[in-house]
C-alpha positions as CSV (number, residue, x, y, z in Angstrom):
1,M,0.0,0.0,0.0
2,N,1.3,3.4,-0.9
3,R,1.2,6.3,1.5
4,D,-0.5,8.6,-0.9
5,W,-3.3,6.1,-1.4
6,I,-3.7,5.6,2.4
7,K,-3.8,9.4,2.9
8,E,-6.6,9.7,0.3
9,K,-8.5,6.9,2.0
10,I,-8.2,8.5,5.4
11,L,-9.2,12.0,4.1
12,L,-12.2,10.6,2.3
13,A,-13.3,8.6,5.4
14,K,-12.8,11.7,7.6
15,E,-14.9,13.8,5.2
16,K,-17.6,11.2,4.9
17,K,-17.9,11.0,8.7
18,R,-17.8,14.9,8.9
19,L,-15.1,14.9,11.5
20,S,-12.6,17.7,12.1
21,W,-9.0,16.8,13.1
22,E,-9.8,18.0,16.6
23,E,-12.8,15.6,16.8
24,L,-10.8,12.7,15.4
25,S,-8.0,13.5,17.8
26,K,-10.5,13.2,20.7
27,K,-12.0,10.0,19.5
28,T,-8.6,8.3,19.0
29,G,-6.7,9.9,21.9
30,I,-3.9,10.9,19.5
31,S,-2.7,14.5,19.7
32,E,-3.9,16.6,16.8
33,V,-0.6,17.4,15.2
34,F,0.8,13.8,15.5
35,L,-2.5,12.5,14.1
36,V,-2.3,14.6,11.0
37,A,1.4,13.6,10.6
38,V,0.4,10.0,10.8
39,C,-2.5,10.4,8.3
40,F,-0.2,12.4,5.9
41,G,2.5,9.6,6.0
42,K,5.1,11.4,8.1
43,A,4.8,9.7,11.5
44,V,4.2,6.1,12.7
45,P,1.5,5.4,15.4
46,K,1.5,2.7,18.0
47,K,-0.5,-0.4,17.0
48,E,-3.4,0.6,19.3
49,Q,-3.5,4.1,17.8
50,A,-3.5,2.8,14.3
51,D,-6.2,0.2,15.0
52,L,-8.4,2.7,16.8
53,L,-8.0,5.3,14.0
54,C,-9.0,2.7,11.4
55,H,-11.9,1.6,13.5
56,V,-13.2,5.1,14.0
57,L,-12.9,5.8,10.3
58,G,-14.3,2.4,9.2
59,L,-11.1,1.5,7.3
60,E,-9.6,-1.9,6.6
61,P,-7.2,-3.6,9.1
62,E,-4.6,-3.6,6.3
63,I,-4.5,0.2,6.5
64,S,-3.7,-0.1,10.2
65,E,-0.9,-2.5,9.5
66,A,0.5,-0.2,6.7
67,L,0.4,2.9,9.0
68,Q,2.6,1.0,11.5
69,K,5.5,0.6,9.0
70,P,8.5,3.0,9.0
71,V,8.0,6.0,6.8
72,D,10.2,8.2,4.7
73,R,10.4,11.5,6.6
74,S,12.3,13.4,4.0
75,W,10.8,16.3,2.1
76,E,11.6,18.5,-0.9
77,K,14.6,20.6,0.0
78,Q,13.5,23.6,-2.0
79,I,11.9,26.8,-0.7
80,P,8.2,26.0,-0.1
81,N,5.7,27.9,-2.3
82,D,2.7,27.0,-0.1
83,P,1.9,30.3,1.8
84,V,1.5,28.6,5.2
85,L,4.7,26.5,4.9
86,Y,6.6,29.5,3.5
87,R,5.9,31.5,6.6
88,F,7.6,28.8,8.7
89,Y,10.6,29.0,6.4
90,E,10.5,32.8,6.6
91,A,10.1,32.9,10.4
92,F,13.0,30.6,11.1
93,G,15.1,32.4,8.4
94,V,14.5,35.6,10.3
95,Y,14.4,34.4,13.9
96,G,16.3,31.1,13.7
97,E,19.7,32.5,14.8
98,A,18.1,34.4,17.7
99,V,16.3,31.2,18.8
100,R,19.5,29.2,18.6
101,E,21.4,31.8,20.6
102,L,18.7,31.7,23.3
103,I,18.8,27.9,23.4
104,W,22.5,28.0,23.8
105,E,22.3,30.6,26.6
106,K,19.5,28.8,28.5
107,F,20.6,25.2,27.9
108,G,24.2,25.1,26.7
109,D,25.7,23.7,23.5
110,G,23.1,21.5,22.0
111,I,20.0,21.2,19.9
112,M,16.2,20.7,20.2
113,S,15.1,17.2,19.3
114,A,12.6,16.8,16.5
115,V,12.4,13.1,17.3
116,D,11.4,13.6,20.9
117,M,9.0,16.5,20.3
118,E,5.4,17.4,20.8
119,I,3.7,20.1,18.7
120,S,0.5,21.8,19.5
121,I,-1.5,24.6,17.8
122,E,-4.0,26.9,19.6
123,K,-6.4,29.5,18.3
124,V,-6.0,32.7,20.5
125,E,-8.5,35.5,20.2
126,S,-7.2,39.1,20.3
127,S,-8.5,42.6,19.7
128,T,-6.8,42.5,16.3
129,G,-8.3,39.2,15.2
130,P,-7.5,35.5,15.7
131,R,-3.9,34.5,16.3
132,I,-2.1,31.2,15.9
133,K,-0.1,30.0,18.9
134,L,2.3,27.2,17.9
135,M,4.2,25.3,20.6
136,L,7.3,23.2,19.8
137,N,8.1,21.2,22.9
138,G,11.3,19.3,22.1
139,K,13.8,17.6,24.3
140,F,17.2,19.3,24.7
141,L,20.0,17.2,23.4
142,P,23.5,18.4,24.5
143,Y,26.4,17.8,22.1
144,K,28.6,15.1,23.5
145,K,32.1,16.0,24.4
146,W,34.8,13.4,24.2
């Protein structure tokens, strides 16, 4: 089974059941961002998560099995042209060095893990209109000294 085909099956089932990602997240107990990453073929769920996701969406057990296989997490290495994705590219292009400097100051010489990370998105109302609050909660990994 190819991941693009699985993604389409999931999206069609989600649409047919008229579920938002938030609703599907609540029904499966899978965090929203991780759930979408699983459905888009960029993350691997636990067996129980894959089974429950397929049960909720009415999908075949074979899809659950396929979701549990390792995935290719690579992406196109060009500047994104999707407006939403480009803003992340732009934000880290502008603020990336500042964020790195603050990580070094607060934690020392190391990096933030993308493997041991949780991401959440929240809608925040303000007087100027809705805002997006994005939280990247990654484990600090110090560089080994030898």
